[in-house]
C-alpha positions as CSV (number, residue, x, y, z in Angstrom):
1,M,75.4,96.0,90.6
2,A,78.4,93.7,91.1
3,E,78.5,91.4,94.1
4,T,81.3,92.0,96.6
5,V,83.4,88.8,97.0
6,T,85.6,88.6,100.1
7,P,89.1,87.6,99.0
8,D,90.9,84.7,100.9
9,V,93.9,85.3,103.1
10,G,97.0,84.9,100.9
11,E,95.2,86.1,97.7
12,L,96.8,88.9,95.7
13,V,94.3,91.8,95.2
14,Y,94.1,95.2,93.6
15,D,93.0,98.0,95.9
16,T,91.0,100.3,93.6
17,K,90.9,103.2,96.1
18,R,94.6,103.4,96.6
19,D,95.8,102.0,93.2
20,R,98.0,99.4,94.9
21,V,98.4,95.6,94.7
22,G,98.7,93.7,97.9
23,E,98.4,90.3,99.5
24,V,95.5,89.8,102.0
25,V,97.2,88.9,105.3
26,D,94.3,89.1,107.7
27,Y,90.8,90.5,108.5
28,Q,90.0,92.8,111.4
29,A,86.8,94.6,112.1
30,G,85.5,93.9,108.6
31,R,88.5,95.3,106.9
32,A,91.2,93.4,105.0
33,L,94.8,93.9,106.0
34,L,97.0,94.0,103.0
35,R,100.8,93.9,102.5
36,P,102.8,94.7,99.4
37,A,103.6,91.5,97.5
38,G,107.3,91.9,98.3
39,G,106.8,92.8,101.9
40,G,106.5,96.2,103.5
41,I,104.1,98.2,105.6
42,E,100.5,96.9,105.8
43,W,97.4,98.9,105.1
44,A,93.7,98.3,105.5
45,A,90.9,98.3,102.9
46,T,87.2,97.4,102.9
47,P,86.3,94.4,100.8
48,D,84.3,96.5,98.4
49,E,87.5,98.4,97.5
50,L,89.2,95.2,96.3
51,R,89.2,93.0,93.3
52,P,91.3,90.0,92.3
53,A,94.6,91.1,90.8
54,D,94.8,90.4,87.1
55,A,98.0,89.6,85.1
56,N,98.8,93.3,84.6
57,D,98.4,94.0,88.3
58,R,100.7,91.1,89.2
59,L,103.3,92.2,86.7
60,R,103.2,95.8,88.0
61,A,103.6,94.6,91.6
62,R,106.6,92.4,90.6
63,V,108.3,95.3,88.7
64,N,107.7,97.6,91.7
65,E,109.2,95.0,94.0
66,M,112.3,94.6,91.8
67,N,112.8,98.3,91.5
68,A,112.6,98.7,95.3
69,T,115.4,96.1,95.8
70,R,117.7,97.5,93.1
71,L,118.8,100.4,95.2
């Protein structure tokens, strides 16, 4: 069984439950508060739902951010 590692504030992570990439902005009541990399509405996730964002996750987040600002 993999050990759960708590990401640091400011770290980009992949939320496996919600299929989203976000930046850890804070912790409250044992849950990580995440925000999309380009800004936006925060959401909460438990640390066991998160893993460090890999290169593909980072690229996908950047493309999503660029698409959102093209309108």
